[in-house]
C-alpha positions as CSV (number, residue, x, y, z in Angstrom):
1,M,0.0,-0.1,-0.1
2,S,1.1,3.7,-0.7
3,N,1.3,6.3,2.1
4,S,-1.9,7.6,2.7
5,T,-4.1,9.6,5.2
6,A,-3.7,7.4,8.2
7,N,-3.8,4.0,6.3
8,V,-4.3,2.3,9.6
9,E,-6.7,-0.5,9.8
10,Q,-7.6,-1.0,13.2
11,E,-10.6,-2.9,14.3
12,S,-12.5,0.2,14.3
13,N,-10.4,2.8,12.2
14,K,-10.7,4.2,8.7
15,D,-9.7,7.5,7.0
16,H,-9.5,11.2,7.7
17,Q,-9.0,13.9,5.0
18,D,-6.6,16.4,6.9
19,V,-4.3,14.2,8.5
20,N,-1.2,12.9,6.6
21,I,0.4,10.1,8.5
22,T,3.0,8.6,6.3
23,T,2.6,5.0,7.0
24,T,2.1,2.0,4.7
25,T,0.2,-1.1,5.6
26,T,-0.5,-4.4,4.3
27,F,-3.7,-6.1,5.3
28,N,-5.2,-9.7,5.5
29,K,-8.7,-10.8,5.8
30,K,-8.2,-11.3,9.6
31,R,-7.2,-8.7,11.9
32,C,-5.3,-5.3,11.9
33,I,-3.1,-4.0,14.7
34,G,-2.2,-0.4,15.1
35,L,0.0,0.9,17.9
36,V,-0.1,4.4,19.0
37,T,2.0,6.1,21.9
38,S,0.2,8.0,24.6
39,S,-2.6,7.1,27.0
40,N,-4.3,6.7,30.4
41,I,-2.3,3.7,31.6
42,E,-2.8,4.3,35.3
43,T,0.1,5.5,37.3
44,E,-0.5,6.2,41.1
45,T,2.1,8.9,41.8
46,K,2.4,11.7,44.4
47,N,2.3,15.1,43.0
48,Q,1.6,17.8,45.4
49,G,-0.5,15.4,47.6
50,K,-2.6,14.3,44.6
51,R,-2.9,10.9,42.8
52,T,-2.2,11.3,39.2
53,K,-2.1,9.0,36.2
54,S,-0.1,8.4,33.3
55,S,0.4,6.1,30.2
56,D,1.1,5.6,26.6
57,I,-0.9,3.9,23.8
58,V,-0.5,1.2,20.9
59,N,-3.2,0.0,18.6
60,T,-4.0,-3.6,17.9
61,S,-7.0,-6.0,17.6
62,T,-8.4,-9.2,19.0
63,S,-10.3,-10.0,16.2
64,D,-8.5,-9.5,12.7
65,K,-5.0,-10.4,12.5
66,N,-3.5,-8.0,10.3
67,D,-1.5,-4.9,10.8
68,E,-0.3,-2.6,13.7
69,Y,0.7,1.0,14.1
70,I,2.2,2.9,16.8
71,S,2.6,6.6,17.7
72,S,4.5,8.7,20.0
73,P,3.4,10.2,23.3
74,Y,2.2,13.5,24.0
75,D,0.9,15.7,26.8
76,D,-2.3,17.6,26.4
77,G,-1.2,20.8,28.0
78,T,-4.5,21.1,30.2
79,E,-5.0,20.8,33.9
80,E,-7.3,18.0,35.0
81,T,-10.0,19.2,37.0
82,T,-12.5,17.5,39.6
83,V,-16.1,17.1,38.6
84,N,-18.6,17.0,41.3
85,V,-21.2,14.3,40.4
86,D,-24.5,13.7,42.3
87,K,-24.3,10.1,42.6
88,K,-27.9,9.9,43.8
89,N,-29.0,11.5,40.7
90,K,-29.9,8.5,38.1
91,S,-28.8,9.9,34.8
92,R,-29.9,8.4,31.5
93,D,-27.9,7.9,28.3
94,E,-28.6,10.7,25.9
95,S,-29.8,8.2,23.3
96,S,-32.7,6.1,23.5
97,S,-30.9,3.3,21.9
98,P,-32.0,-0.2,23.2
99,R,-29.2,-2.4,24.9
100,I,-27.5,-4.9,22.6
101,N,-28.4,-8.5,23.9
102,N,-27.5,-10.8,21.0
103,Y,-24.6,-8.5,19.8
104,D,-22.5,-9.5,16.9
105,E,-20.3,-6.7,15.5
106,D,-20.0,-8.8,12.2
107,S,-23.8,-9.0,11.7
108,L,-26.4,-6.5,11.0
109,E,-28.4,-7.8,14.0
110,G,-28.6,-6.2,17.4
111,K,-27.3,-2.9,16.2
112,F,-28.4,0.0,18.4
113,N,-29.7,3.5,17.2
114,E,-27.8,6.3,19.0
115,N,-30.1,9.0,18.2
116,E,-27.6,11.8,18.4
117,Y,-25.3,10.4,16.1
118,S,-26.7,7.6,14.0
119,Q,-29.3,7.3,11.1
120,E,-32.4,5.4,10.5
121,E,-31.2,2.8,7.8
122,P,-28.3,0.4,8.4
123,S,-26.4,-0.9,5.5
124,S,-28.0,-4.0,4.0
125,Q,-25.0,-5.5,2.3
126,H,-21.3,-5.2,2.4
127,T,-20.0,-2.3,0.9
128,T,-16.4,-1.1,-0.1
129,D,-14.8,2.1,0.9
130,S,-13.0,3.9,-1.7
131,L,-9.9,4.0,0.4
132,D,-10.2,0.4,1.7
133,L,-7.1,-1.3,2.4
134,V,-6.7,-4.5,0.4
135,N,-5.1,-7.9,1.0
136,V,-1.5,-7.6,-0.2
137,D,0.3,-10.4,1.4
138,E,-1.2,-13.5,3.0
139,E,2.0,-14.5,4.6
140,N,3.0,-13.3,8.2
141,D,6.6,-12.3,7.1
142,G,7.2,-9.8,10.1
143,T,7.1,-6.8,8.0
144,F,5.9,-3.5,9.4
145,Q,5.3,0.2,8.3
146,G,6.2,3.2,10.4
147,T,8.1,3.4,13.7
148,P,9.8,0.3,14.9
149,L,7.9,-1.3,17.8
150,S,11.1,-1.3,19.9
151,E,10.8,2.3,20.0
152,I,7.2,2.5,21.4
153,A,7.1,3.2,25.2
154,N,6.3,-0.2,26.9
155,I,5.3,-0.4,30.6
156,C,6.6,-4.0,30.8
157,Q,10.1,-2.8,30.2
158,H,9.7,0.5,32.2
159,P,7.0,-0.1,34.9
160,P,5.2,2.9,36.2
161,T,6.1,4.1,39.8
162,L,3.1,3.7,42.0
163,S,2.6,5.0,45.4
164,D,2.0,2.3,48.2
165,M,-1.6,1.4,48.7
166,K,-1.4,2.7,52.3
167,D,-0.5,6.0,51.1
168,I,-3.5,6.5,48.6
169,R,-5.8,9.3,50.0
170,D,-8.6,9.2,47.2
171,N,-12.2,9.0,48.5
172,N,-13.0,7.9,44.9
173,H,-10.8,5.0,45.0
174,T,-12.4,2.0,47.0
175,F,-10.0,-0.9,48.1
176,L,-11.7,-4.4,48.9
177,I,-8.3,-5.4,50.2
178,K,-5.8,-4.3,53.0
179,P,-3.0,-2.2,51.7
180,F,-0.9,-4.9,49.6
181,K,2.7,-4.8,48.2
182,Y,3.6,-7.4,45.8
183,D,7.2,-8.9,46.5
184,P,8.5,-10.8,43.6
185,N,10.5,-12.9,46.3
186,S,7.3,-13.9,47.9
187,P,5.1,-14.5,45.0
188,D,2.6,-16.6,46.9
189,R,1.6,-14.0,49.4
190,E,-2.1,-13.2,49.2
191,P,-4.0,-10.0,49.6
192,E,-6.4,-10.0,52.6
193,P,-10.0,-8.7,52.7
194,F,-10.5,-5.0,54.0
195,Y,-12.1,-6.2,57.0
196,E,-10.7,-9.1,59.3
197,N,-12.0,-12.1,60.9
198,G,-14.8,-12.8,58.6
199,T,-16.5,-9.4,59.3
200,Y,-18.9,-8.2,56.7
201,V,-20.0,-4.6,56.6
202,D,-23.0,-4.1,54.2
203,E,-24.3,-1.3,51.9
204,W,-27.7,-1.7,50.3
205,D,-28.4,1.2,48.2
206,Q,-28.1,2.6,44.6
207,D,-24.4,3.3,45.0
208,Y,-23.1,-0.1,45.6
209,V,-23.3,-3.6,44.2
210,R,-26.2,-5.4,46.1
211,L,-24.7,-8.6,47.2
212,P,-26.6,-11.7,47.8
213,C,-25.3,-12.1,51.4
214,S,-27.0,-8.7,52.6
215,Q,-29.6,-8.9,55.3
216,S,-31.7,-6.5,53.3
217,Y,-32.1,-9.0,50.5
218,I,-35.5,-10.2,51.2
219,T,-38.3,-12.2,49.4
220,K,-41.7,-11.2,48.5
221,N,-42.8,-12.7,51.8
222,G,-40.4,-10.6,53.9
223,T,-38.2,-13.3,54.8
224,Q,-34.4,-13.2,54.2
225,R,-33.0,-14.5,51.0
226,W,-29.4,-15.3,52.1
227,P,-30.3,-18.4,54.3
228,I,-32.4,-19.8,51.5
229,I,-29.4,-19.4,49.2
230,Q,-27.0,-21.0,51.8
231,G,-29.3,-23.8,52.3
232,S,-29.6,-24.5,48.5
233,L,-25.7,-24.3,47.9
234,T,-24.7,-26.3,50.7
235,K,-27.1,-28.9,49.5
236,L,-25.5,-28.9,45.9
237,Q,-22.1,-28.8,47.5
238,H,-22.7,-32.0,49.2
239,L,-24.1,-33.6,46.1
240,S,-21.0,-32.5,44.1
241,E,-18.4,-33.9,46.8
242,T,-20.2,-37.2,46.9
243,Q,-20.4,-37.4,43.0
244,M,-24.0,-37.2,43.0
245,A,-24.7,-34.0,41.3
246,A,-26.5,-33.8,38.1
247,M,-27.5,-31.0,35.6
248,E,-31.0,-30.9,37.1
249,D,-29.4,-30.2,40.5
250,I,-27.7,-27.1,39.1
251,K,-30.8,-25.9,37.6
252,E,-32.9,-26.5,40.6
253,T,-30.5,-24.7,42.9
254,I,-30.0,-21.6,40.5
255,E,-33.9,-21.2,40.3
256,E,-34.3,-21.6,44.1
257,C,-31.5,-19.1,44.9
258,A,-32.9,-16.5,42.4
259,G,-36.7,-17.1,43.0
260,R,-37.4,-17.4,39.3
261,K,-37.3,-19.9,36.3
262,Y,-34.6,-19.9,33.7
263,E,-33.6,-22.0,30.6
264,F,-30.5,-23.7,30.7
265,N,-30.2,-25.4,27.2
266,C,-26.7,-24.2,26.4
267,L,-25.4,-25.2,29.8
268,E,-27.1,-28.6,29.6
269,R,-25.7,-29.2,26.1
270,L,-22.2,-28.5,27.1
271,L,-22.2,-30.7,30.3
272,N,-24.5,-33.7,29.0
273,E,-23.5,-33.8,25.2
274,I,-20.1,-32.0,24.4
275,Y,-18.1,-32.6,27.5
276,S,-16.2,-35.9,27.5
277,G,-17.0,-38.2,30.6
278,D,-13.9,-37.1,32.3
279,E,-14.5,-33.5,31.9
280,R,-18.1,-33.6,32.9
281,G,-17.1,-35.7,35.9
282,H,-14.3,-33.1,37.0
283,F,-16.7,-30.2,36.6
284,M,-19.5,-31.8,38.6
285,S,-17.6,-33.3,41.5
286,T,-14.7,-30.8,41.9
287,V,-15.2,-27.5,40.0
288,L,-18.9,-27.3,41.0
289,S,-18.0,-27.9,44.7
290,N,-15.4,-24.9,44.6
291,L,-17.9,-22.6,42.9
292,C,-20.4,-23.4,45.8
293,S,-17.8,-22.6,48.3
294,L,-16.8,-19.2,46.7
295,A,-20.4,-18.1,46.5
296,L,-21.2,-19.4,50.0
297,N,-18.2,-17.3,51.5
298,V,-18.6,-14.2,49.4
299,D,-19.3,-12.2,52.7
300,K,-15.9,-13.2,54.1
301,I,-13.8,-13.2,51.0
302,C,-15.2,-9.7,50.1
303,S,-15.9,-8.3,53.6
304,R,-17.8,-5.4,51.9
305,P,-19.7,-4.8,48.6
306,P,-17.9,-2.7,45.8
307,P,-19.3,0.6,44.7
308,L,-21.0,0.9,41.3
309,L,-19.0,2.8,38.8
310,R,-21.7,5.3,37.6
311,I,-22.0,7.8,35.0
312,G,-19.7,10.7,35.8
313,S,-18.5,9.1,38.9
314,N,-14.7,9.0,38.2
315,R,-14.5,6.0,40.6
316,T,-12.0,3.2,41.0
317,V,-12.3,-0.3,42.5
318,T,-9.3,-2.5,43.5
319,M,-9.8,-6.0,44.4
320,S,-8.0,-9.5,44.7
321,Q,-8.3,-12.1,42.0
322,K,-10.1,-14.2,44.7
323,Q,-12.6,-11.6,45.4
324,A,-13.3,-11.4,41.6
325,A,-13.6,-15.3,41.5
326,S,-16.1,-15.2,44.3
327,L,-18.2,-12.6,42.6
328,L,-18.1,-14.6,39.4
329,A,-19.3,-17.7,41.3
330,C,-22.3,-15.7,42.4
331,A,-22.9,-14.8,39.0
332,F,-22.9,-18.4,37.9
333,F,-25.6,-19.1,40.5
334,C,-27.5,-15.9,39.3
335,L,-27.4,-14.4,42.7
336,F,-27.1,-10.7,42.2
337,P,-30.6,-9.2,42.9
338,R,-32.6,-7.0,40.5
339,R,-30.2,-7.3,37.7
340,F,-32.4,-9.2,35.3
341,N,-34.8,-6.4,35.3
342,Q,-33.4,-3.8,32.8
343,K,-36.7,-2.2,31.8
344,I,-36.9,1.7,31.5
345,G,-37.3,3.0,34.9
346,S,-35.9,0.1,36.6
347,E,-32.9,0.5,39.0
348,Y,-30.5,-1.2,36.5
349,E,-31.9,0.0,33.2
350,N,-28.5,1.5,32.3
351,Y,-26.5,-1.5,33.5
352,P,-25.6,-4.8,31.9
353,N,-26.7,-8.2,33.6
354,P,-23.9,-9.8,35.2
355,N,-25.6,-13.1,36.0
356,F,-25.2,-16.1,33.8
357,N,-28.7,-16.9,33.1
358,T,-28.5,-15.4,29.5
359,L,-25.2,-17.2,28.8
360,F,-26.8,-20.5,29.8
361,H,-29.8,-20.0,27.6
362,G,-29.5,-21.5,24.2
363,G,-33.1,-22.1,22.8
364,R,-34.3,-25.3,21.5
365,S,-31.0,-26.1,19.7
366,G,-28.9,-25.7,22.8
367,G,-27.3,-22.5,21.4
368,P,-25.0,-21.7,18.5
369,T,-21.5,-23.5,18.6
370,W,-19.6,-20.4,19.3
371,K,-21.7,-19.6,22.5
372,I,-20.8,-23.1,23.6
373,E,-17.2,-22.2,22.9
374,K,-17.5,-19.0,25.3
375,L,-18.9,-21.2,27.8
376,K,-16.0,-23.6,27.6
377,C,-13.5,-20.7,28.0
378,V,-15.5,-19.5,31.2
379,F,-15.5,-23.1,32.6
380,H,-11.9,-23.4,31.9
381,Y,-11.3,-20.4,34.1
382,F,-13.3,-22.0,36.9
383,H,-11.2,-25.2,36.3
384,R,-7.9,-23.1,36.7
385,I,-9.0,-21.3,39.9
386,T,-10.1,-24.7,41.4
387,E,-6.5,-26.0,40.8
388,K,-4.9,-23.1,42.2
389,M,-6.5,-19.7,43.1
390,P,-4.6,-16.7,41.6
391,N,-3.2,-14.2,44.3
392,G,-2.9,-11.1,42.2
393,V,-4.9,-7.9,42.1
394,I,-7.0,-6.2,39.6
395,T,-8.3,-2.6,39.2
396,F,-11.5,-1.3,37.5
397,R,-11.5,2.4,36.8
398,R,-14.1,4.5,35.3
399,Y,-12.8,7.9,33.8
400,Q,-14.8,11.0,32.7
401,L,-13.1,13.7,30.6
402,P,-13.7,17.1,32.3
403,E,-15.3,19.8,30.0
404,S,-12.2,22.0,30.7
405,C,-9.8,19.4,29.3
406,V,-11.4,19.1,25.8
407,P,-9.0,20.2,23.3
408,K,-9.2,23.1,20.9
409,W,-8.2,21.1,17.8
410,T,-7.9,24.1,15.6
411,E,-5.5,25.8,17.9
412,S,-3.3,22.7,18.8
413,K,0.3,22.8,17.8
414,E,0.9,19.3,19.1
415,P,2.4,16.9,16.5
416,L,0.7,13.8,15.6
417,C,1.6,10.6,17.1
418,E,4.0,8.3,15.3
419,I,2.4,4.9,14.3
420,H,3.7,1.2,13.7
421,I,1.7,-1.0,11.5
422,T,2.1,-4.6,11.4
423,K,-0.2,-7.8,10.7
424,N,-1.3,-11.2,11.9
425,K,-1.3,-10.2,15.6
426,S,-4.1,-9.7,18.0
427,I,-4.4,-6.9,20.5
428,E,-3.9,-9.1,23.4
429,D,-0.5,-10.5,21.9
430,V,1.1,-7.0,22.3
431,T,2.1,-6.6,25.9
432,G,2.9,-3.7,27.9
433,L,1.0,-1.4,25.8
434,L,-2.6,0.0,26.5
435,Q,-4.9,-2.4,24.8
436,V,-8.2,-1.2,23.3
437,D,-11.3,-3.1,24.0
438,F,-13.8,-2.2,21.0
439,A,-16.6,-1.8,23.6
440,N,-20.3,-1.5,23.4
441,K,-21.7,1.3,25.6
442,Y,-23.0,-1.3,27.8
443,I,-19.7,-2.9,28.7
444,G,-19.5,-6.5,27.6
445,G,-21.6,-6.2,24.7
446,G,-23.3,-9.6,23.8
447,V,-20.9,-11.6,25.9
448,M,-23.7,-12.9,27.9
449,N,-25.7,-13.7,25.0
450,E,-24.5,-14.7,21.4
451,G,-22.1,-11.9,20.5
452,C,-18.6,-13.2,19.7
453,V,-16.5,-10.6,18.3
454,Q,-13.6,-8.5,19.7
455,E,-15.0,-7.4,23.2
456,E,-16.7,-10.7,23.8
457,I,-13.8,-12.8,23.0
458,R,-11.4,-10.8,25.2
459,F,-13.9,-11.0,28.1
460,V,-14.1,-14.9,27.8
461,I,-10.5,-15.5,27.6
462,C,-10.0,-13.0,30.4
463,P,-13.2,-13.8,32.5
464,E,-12.2,-11.4,35.3
465,M,-13.2,-8.6,33.0
466,L,-16.8,-9.9,33.4
467,I,-16.7,-8.0,36.9
468,S,-17.0,-4.7,34.8
469,L,-20.6,-5.8,33.9
470,L,-21.5,-5.9,37.6
471,L,-20.0,-2.6,38.4
472,C,-20.4,-0.2,35.2
473,E,-23.3,2.0,34.1
474,V,-23.6,2.7,30.4
475,M,-20.7,4.9,29.2
476,K,-21.5,8.4,28.0
477,P,-19.3,9.9,24.9
478,N,-16.7,11.3,27.1
479,E,-16.2,8.5,29.5
480,C,-14.3,5.2,29.3
481,V,-13.4,2.2,31.7
482,F,-10.0,0.9,32.3
483,L,-9.5,-2.7,33.2
484,I,-6.1,-3.3,34.7
485,G,-4.5,-6.5,35.7
486,C,-6.9,-8.9,34.5
487,E,-5.2,-12.4,33.7
488,R,-5.8,-14.4,30.5
489,F,-6.7,-18.0,30.9
490,S,-7.4,-19.4,27.6
491,S,-6.2,-19.7,24.0
492,Y,-8.6,-19.6,21.2
493,R,-8.8,-19.7,17.5
494,G,-11.4,-18.1,14.9
495,Y,-13.7,-15.1,15.4
496,S,-17.3,-14.6,15.4
497,T,-19.2,-17.9,14.4
498,S,-15.8,-19.7,13.8
499,F,-14.7,-19.0,17.3
500,E,-13.3,-22.0,19.3
501,F,-11.8,-22.4,22.8
502,R,-8.5,-24.0,22.0
503,E,-6.4,-24.7,25.1
504,N,-4.9,-23.5,28.5
505,Y,-3.1,-20.3,28.3
506,I,-0.3,-19.4,31.0
507,D,-0.2,-15.7,31.3
508,Q,3.4,-14.5,31.9
509,T,2.9,-10.8,32.2
510,P,4.9,-9.4,34.9
511,K,3.2,-7.5,37.8
512,D,3.3,-4.1,39.1
513,S,4.1,-3.2,42.8
514,W,0.4,-3.6,43.7
515,G,0.3,-7.2,42.3
516,R,-1.4,-6.5,39.1
517,K,-0.4,-7.9,35.8
518,L,1.0,-5.0,33.5
519,C,-2.0,-5.6,31.3
520,H,-4.0,-2.3,30.8
521,V,-7.2,-2.4,28.7
522,V,-9.4,0.5,28.0
523,A,-13.2,0.0,27.0
524,M,-13.8,2.4,24.2
525,D,-17.3,2.6,22.7
526,A,-17.9,3.6,19.0
527,I,-21.0,5.0,17.3
528,A,-23.2,2.8,15.2
529,F,-23.7,4.6,11.9
530,Y,-26.8,3.3,10.2
531,N,-26.1,5.7,7.4
532,R,-22.2,5.3,6.6
533,A,-22.2,8.9,5.2
534,T,-23.1,10.3,8.5
535,Q,-19.8,9.5,10.2
536,F,-18.1,12.2,8.1
537,K,-20.1,15.1,9.6
538,L,-18.4,17.2,12.0
539,P,-20.6,16.3,15.2
540,Q,-19.9,12.7,14.7
541,M,-16.2,13.1,14.0
542,K,-16.0,15.3,17.1
543,R,-17.7,12.5,19.3
544,E,-15.3,9.9,18.1
545,L,-12.3,12.0,18.5
546,I,-13.5,13.1,22.0
547,K,-14.0,9.3,22.8
548,A,-10.5,8.4,21.7
549,Y,-8.9,11.4,23.5
550,T,-10.8,10.4,26.7
551,C,-9.3,7.0,26.3
552,F,-5.7,8.0,25.4
553,R,-4.9,11.4,27.1
554,I,-2.2,11.9,29.8
555,P,-2.9,14.7,32.4
556,A,-0.4,17.4,32.0
557,A,1.0,17.0,35.5
558,V,2.0,13.5,34.7
559,T,5.6,12.9,33.4
560,D,6.3,9.4,34.6
561,K,6.2,6.3,32.3
562,K,4.3,6.6,29.1
563,S,3.3,3.7,26.8
564,G,1.9,2.9,23.5
565,V,-1.6,1.9,22.5
566,V,-2.7,-1.1,20.6
567,T,-5.9,-1.0,18.6
568,G,-7.5,-2.2,15.3
569,N,-10.8,-1.7,13.2
570,W,-12.7,0.3,16.1
571,G,-16.3,0.2,15.2
572,C,-15.9,-0.9,11.6
573,G,-17.9,-3.9,11.7
574,A,-21.6,-3.9,12.0
575,F,-21.2,-0.4,13.2
576,N,-20.3,0.6,9.7
577,G,-17.2,2.9,10.4
578,N,-14.7,3.9,7.9
579,K,-11.5,2.4,8.5
580,Q,-9.4,5.3,7.1
581,L,-11.4,7.9,9.0
582,K,-11.2,6.0,12.4
583,G,-7.6,5.3,11.7
584,T,-6.8,9.1,12.1
585,Y,-8.3,9.4,15.7
586,P,-5.6,7.5,17.7
587,P,-2.6,9.5,16.1
588,F,-4.6,12.8,17.1
């Protein structure tokens, strides 16, 4: 390919008229990776008593192995300000778009209409952009265009300097663990719950996750739900340990705990038809017992509920991997109250459903093969944590770009970032850089349903990311969510309908001083364009540019470690984004 206006094929990038980034790229039919430097990889530093953040960025994709690009870091030159948010005020998304349940970015089904930006009629057939990049070379010959990858800032090579947890004085940062410092010489030391000796301090309101162990969780008859859950899970655990548990026992337990009926065709098909006898036996007699234990002890493991990361909240939650495992065990048994009700006016209308009931549902056929494969990935995670519970730390951080920090693009004299373009890599394969999750505004997209593209695949090979569904309200145009330290457990092949769980994956990513894997992911939602021409209008271009800037900016006070960004064709599947136009946003 010739040098062109940001010829960067990212999983959602296309072309821009005024930006001349001299990069060449060759593309396959699979994925493309672009690397850009400068981002919000979190750095906890002391700066005049404040906690600040820093990072750099690179672009890559978890879905189409093709090409990458990288650009160099920059500072935005603006001061970050604190925005006061009334957490009690339940704000709505500005668009009336329905949530995506059976979300597949490669199909035209399940697309939402974001009224402020989208048009009425989606494209009914594949169209080719005039500047679309074509397949030049099917071989992975290691060639690249632009800046060498070795010149892109990498946090694995130069880890950010973090303040000790005990020194963090930020009311918007909630720790579910006691102050913990990772020591490479004592890698088996585990974080401890915030409260000791099995103490549980409850919060039961709209600002916190409503945990099933709360005394305030009551049935319609006014009795507490938790003793019912304890009795049902204890019974199932006994059946599991005595090798007497059957699929029907799991079904009865979940329905008794939740107080409602569900369909389990997909789960039943996996356990009774697809798993071998040994696989089924191990799950039913060993893994299932451990899941019961993790759910039964959620009050001791977590000791207090995490706060919800609501619209405009700028809140952060840090927890142990064991606490994440306990919460996911609760999700397996569909224990989180009220989350199934997402009707307009309900408490959780703007949140995804973290419970597994929709993942277990498969219709008469038992679910499509790729949904079964997603379930295999999640069950492999449950198998791994049963063998050995990981002892690391993970962080979920919601960030809103202050209005005062929005750049005046026409007045900016900052140079564009340098980029690196390569092919036949996935976003998750490029370590030490900020990795982009091509998110739905409801984080996770169709991961709990039939969606199986970039975001959904990433969430099932790194199931700790599913905790974000429990925490995060729908994202606004100037918001993003960072997922820091989540471990990868599965290898896979294919994409969308060809997706398959492949085998175990050992994540060798080094840890920071908090015990988090040096893996920083940012959830970044694009606009769905029903009319492809709409994306070239100024309001839509501004929205996408602000979204990218929100994800990648570095506060001016931060001068510590920067890193690149890995991205791909952001929003260019069913959302109809133009690759060349989208490709110009990260370098900006």
